[in-house]
C-alpha positions, 0 to 999 in steps of 0.5 A: 466239250464233255457231256455233261457230269451228273450226282447220279452218275457216280451214285450208281458208280458207288452203289456197283462198287459197294454190292458188289456187282451190277445186278446187287447195285441194281436191287439196292437202288431198285432199277433195272439191271439194265439202267445201272448198266446205262447209268456207267457206259454214261459216265464212262462215254462223258469222262473216256475212260473205262471205268470196268475190267469186261472180260470176266464174267462179274466186272470190276472196277480198272485201275480208273476205276477206282481212281473215278471211285474214291473222287466219286465218293468225295463229290457225293459226300460234299453235295450230301453236305450242302444238301444238308446245310442248306436245309438247316440253313432254313430250318433258322440256323447260321450260316456259318458261326465266330467267337471271340474267346478270351484268353481267360475262359477256361480252355477245357469246357472251351475245346468240349463245349466246341466238340459238342458242338462240332458233332451236335452241328457236323455241316456247320462250319466255326470259327474261333478267334483268341483275342483282348476285351478290344477287340472281341468288340471289334468284332461284334461291331465289325460284323466278322464275330456272331458273339464274344467271350470276355469281361466286359465293363458296360463302360462301352456303348449301348449296342451291345447286349452282356450276360454272364457265364461265369466267374474267374478268380485272379491270384497273386503268384512268382516264382520260387526263387523270386524275393518276394518268395522268401518273404515272411507272413502278408505283404503290405502295398510298398515291399509288393510295389519294389518289384517289377508286376507282370500284367496281361494288355487288356485294355483302359488299364484305369478299366476293373479288367486290370483290378490288383496294379499296384505299384509303377513297374509295370511289365506289360504282355499281349499273351497270358501265356506269355505273361506266365512263362514271365512268371516264372522264369523270375522276371517279376511278379503278377495275378493269374487265372487259379485255373491257369495256375494249378498245376504248377502251384501243386509242382512248385514251379509258382508260390501264392502270395498273400497281399494285406489287400486284395489277395485275391480277387474275381472277375466277371466272363461275359457272354455278348453280343451286338443288340441288332444280331442275337445268337441263333441256333448254334451259338446259343447250343452252345454257349448252354453247353459250355456253361454246362461245362465250366459248372462241371468243373466248378465243382468237381463233377466227373461230367468235366 
């Protein structure tokens, strides 16, 4: 049976490799050189491997020693990360953070806020889920998510608390080859109802998330990328978020329609959490950062 390895032995090995000699490592660790030598000998005895070639004046790592050094760095790094995480949890930080984000959330600000979160809380495990509104609420109630970002209607039970995060403008678009693209002037409801409308399926069609539905020829998609793809291919027309269409409007692959009623409308994205589980420090910090990045993008600030 092997004697137990210790982190101290591994730290001594790392110090020798980085300082270049036993004596230099002893000075770095503020120990006598004999204590450093004893730690290495104990490590070699435990592993039953010679870690240093002592045939020359200055011992150098053997091939086995190099391999053990890499593992020692990994183990010591993991132990330090564990210590940092434990200290953060003692200070009130969440042990882990799971965020559910609706497909309407602008990708740029979302990614920038997560990058900032990772830099501010490097030891915090983060899970990001992309879900529709119904699934977001299910995650909150099942306690498998800490916060969710989606268009909350307020029609659900009072166990959830919601706060407006931002507004998303929805505009009607169509491919240039579609018949509606050639229609002069504004479009009546009758003009639109004769054509297939492509929708993002997101719960009850009677909710405010489904504003802008015209006629009965409806194709529903669970994924906004698929919805946009079918619109680009001319299968029908539909409402999409402005941030999800701007590139295609600029390059002419999509055209904006001009209905007589509700040529565009806005949906509110909310930050939602269970009343019994308020967001922790990291979640609050991430949402604050997300607001900043969303505001910057909306105003065209360089911060965006």
